[in-house]
C-alpha positions in Angstrom: 94.9 127.3 105.7 91.6 125.3 104.9 91.8 123.4 102.0 89.2 124.3 98.9 86.7 121.1 99.0 86.8 119.3 96.1 84.1 118.7 93.7 83.2 115.4 93.1 83.2 114.6 88.7 84.7 117.7 87.8 85.0 117.9 84.4 86.7 121.0 84.3 88.7 122.0 87.7 90.1 125.2 86.3 87.3 127.0 88.4 88.5 125.5 91.2 91.8 125.7 90.7 91.9 129.3 89.9 90.3 129.8 93.7 92.7 127.7 95.3 95.9 129.8 93.6 94.4 133.2 94.9 94.2 131.6 98.4 97.4 129.9 98.4 99.3 133.1 97.1 97.2 135.5 99.7 98.3 132.8 102.4 102.0 133.0 100.8 102.5 136.7 101.3 101.8 136.9 104.7 101.1 139.9 105.3 99.3 143.0 102.9 101.1 143.9 99.6 99.1 147.0 98.4 101.6 147.2 95.4 101.7 143.3 94.9 100.4 142.2 91.5 96.6 140.7 91.3 97.4 136.7 91.2 94.7 135.6 88.5 96.8 136.3 85.4 99.8 134.0 86.7 97.1 131.5 87.1 96.2 132.1 83.8 99.7 131.7 82.7 100.4 128.5 84.8 97.0 126.8 83.7 98.1 128.0 80.1 101.2 125.8 80.6 99.2 123.0 82.1 96.9 123.0 78.7 99.2 122.5 76.2 99.1 120.3 73.2 101.8 118.0 74.1 100.0 116.9 77.3 98.7 113.9 77.8 99.6 112.9 81.4 101.1 115.9 82.8 97.8 118.0 82.6 95.6 120.8 84.5 93.8 117.3 85.8 97.0 116.0 87.0 97.7 119.1 88.8 94.1 119.1 90.8 94.9 115.4 92.0 98.5 116.6 93.5 97.3 119.3 95.1 94.1 116.9 96.5 96.4 114.3 97.7 98.5 116.9 99.2 95.1 118.1 100.8 94.7 114.5 102.5 98.8 114.7 103.5 98.8 118.5 104.9 99.2 117.1 108.6 102.7 115.6 107.9 104.0 119.2 106.1 105.7 122.0 107.8 104.4 124.6 105.1 102.1 123.6 103.8 101.4 126.6 101.6 105.0 126.1 100.4 104.1 122.5 99.6 100.5 123.7 97.6 102.8 126.2 95.7 105.4 123.9 94.7 102.7 121.2 93.2 101.6 124.4 91.0 105.4 124.6 89.4 106.5 121.3 89.7 105.5 120.5 86.2 104.9 123.8 84.9 107.3 123.2 82.2 107.2 120.1 80.3 108.6 119.0 77.0 108.9 115.5 76.4 111.8 115.5 74.9 113.9 117.7 77.1 115.4 116.4 80.5 115.4 120.0 82.1 111.8 120.0 82.7 112.4 120.6 86.4 114.9 123.3 86.2 113.8 125.4 84.0 110.2 124.4 86.2 112.2 125.9 89.4 113.4 128.8 87.7 109.6 129.8 86.7 108.9 129.7 90.3 112.0 131.7 91.4 110.8 134.6 88.7 107.1 134.4 89.7 107.1 134.2 93.4 108.8 137.5 94.1 106.8 139.3 91.6 104.0 138.1 93.7 104.9 139.5 96.7 106.0 136.0 98.0 109.2 136.0 100.7 112.8 135.2 99.5 112.8 132.2 101.9 109.4 130.7 100.4 110.4 131.1 97.1 113.5 129.1 97.6 111.5 126.4 99.7 109.2 126.2 96.4 112.2 125.9 94.2 114.0 123.8 96.1 110.5 121.3 96.3 110.2 121.3 92.4 113.8 120.2 92.0 113.4 117.6 94.6 110.8 116.0 91.6 113.7 114.7 89.7 113.9 111.8 91.9 111.4 112.2 94.5 113.8 110.8 97.1 113.7 113.0 99.8 115.7 112.8 102.7 114.2 111.3 105.9 114.6 115.3 107.8 112.1 116.6 104.7 108.3 116.6 105.6 107.9 119.5 102.9 109.5 117.3 100.2 108.0 114.0 101.4 104.1 115.4 101.2 104.8 117.0 97.7 106.7 113.6 96.4 104.1 111.4 97.7 101.1 113.4 96.6 103.0 113.1 93.1 103.5 109.5 92.9 100.0 108.7 94.3 98.8 107.9 90.9 100.8 105.5 90.8 98.5 103.2 93.7 95.4 103.8 91.4 92.9 100.5 90.6 94.6 98.7 87.5 91.9 100.5 85.5 93.2 103.9 86.6 97.1 102.8 86.6 96.7 101.3 82.8 94.8 104.6 81.8 97.9 106.8 83.5 100.6 104.1 81.4 98.7 104.6 78.3 98.6 108.6 78.9 102.4 108.7 79.5 103.3 106.5 76.4 101.1 108.7 74.2 103.5 112.0 75.2 106.6 110.1 74.7 104.6 108.9 71.1 107.8 110.2 69.4 110.1 107.3 70.7 110.4 104.2 69.0 108.9 101.1 71.1 112.7 100.1 71.9 113.1 103.2 73.2 110.4 103.5 75.0 110.5 100.4 76.6 114.2 100.6 77.7 113.8 104.3 79.0 110.6 103.6 80.8 111.8 100.0 82.2 114.6 101.8 84.1 112.6 104.5 85.6 110.0 101.7 86.7 112.9 99.6 87.8 114.4 102.7 89.6 111.4 103.4 91.9 111.3 99.8 93.2 114.6 100.3 94.2 113.5 102.7 96.8 113.3 101.3 100.1 110.0 103.1 100.5 107.8 104.8 97.5 105.6 106.8 99.9 107.5 108.6 102.9 104.5 109.8 104.8 102.8 107.6 107.3 99.6 107.5 105.7 100.8 107.7 102.6 102.5 104.7 103.2 99.8 102.9 104.1 97.6 103.8 101.5 99.5 103.3 98.8 102.9 101.7 99.0 101.4 98.1 98.1 98.9 99.0 95.6 102.1 101.2 94.1 104.5 98.5 93.8 101.9 95.8 92.4 101.0 98.3 89.5 104.6 99.1 88.9 105.8 95.6 88.9 102.8 94.4 86.4 103.9 97.1 83.9 107.8 96.2 84.1 106.7 92.5 83.5 104.6 93.2 80.7 107.0 95.8 78.9 110.0 92.7 79.6 107.8 90.5 77.9 106.7 93.2 74.9 
């Protein structure tokens, strides 16, 4: 599948995302499905979910960014279409005050994809990849998991300014959590990430993002501990 080119400085990524969704679903079906439903309403539903008001970081823009990063890492994927579908679903259900978001997102994929004419094997693999984003710790023999997790974590390697904006958006999503509790919880997340032998498993992801991501995570953790 040929990736859709990214439009520079796009303020509204939804038209491009709709195009990408249609192409990805067509590729995932793998053959003609004359009775399969139009994928457009499913795009409407997913984009509506990604646009919910409680989101500050896990937004349509995040979805678009993950898909662009998957494009960068496409050569490492076994089934690029499955990884792209997993990106669409990986935070489709997102409530900052709930702990089962990934499970509910995977369940959504398990319901929606068969309706769209996607086969059982690919549906199961999409759901597995979505559940993998709980830990972002794919096995060494899981190239599709490595691509999805690297793409999802690429935000950690942004410039100091972009990373600060990301961290601020995460704090906004958890605005209902008192500062001491947020500091403790966020510090645990950062420490868990820093404890991984490698944040990025693909060769390109590691070369591009490992060191700036560790720098950013360490800086944020130091700031939290000094707060």
